[in-house]
C-alpha positions in Angstrom: -10.1 4.5 -28.4 -10.1 6.0 -31.8 -10.1 9.7 -32.5 -12.6 10.8 -35.1 -11.9 13.9 -37.2 -14.8 16.2 -38.1 -14.1 18.9 -40.7 -16.3 21.9 -39.8 -15.7 23.5 -43.2 -16.9 20.5 -45.2 -20.1 20.5 -47.1 -20.8 17.0 -45.6 -22.8 17.3 -42.4 -20.9 16.4 -39.2 -23.3 13.5 -38.5 -22.5 11.9 -41.8 -18.8 12.4 -41.4 -19.0 10.7 -38.0 -21.2 7.9 -39.3 -18.8 7.1 -42.2 -15.8 7.1 -39.8 -17.5 4.7 -37.3 -18.7 2.5 -40.2 -15.1 2.3 -41.5 -13.7 1.5 -38.1 -16.2 -1.4 -37.7 -15.6 -2.7 -41.2 -11.8 -2.6 -40.8 -11.9 -4.5 -37.5 -10.8 -1.5 -35.3 -14.0 -2.2 -33.3 -14.5 -5.9 -32.7 -17.9 -7.5 -32.1 -19.5 -6.5 -28.8 -17.2 -3.6 -28.4 -19.0 -0.5 -27.1 -19.2 2.4 -29.5 -18.3 6.0 -28.4 -21.2 8.0 -27.0 
């Protein structure tokens, strides 16, 4: 399981930070097809 890092002092909303990190994890193969995403 990956640990995602959210920067609370960032101007980027937490939801967008999380989305970008999950998107990167999928694109880089860290989450293979049919793998369940964190909830």
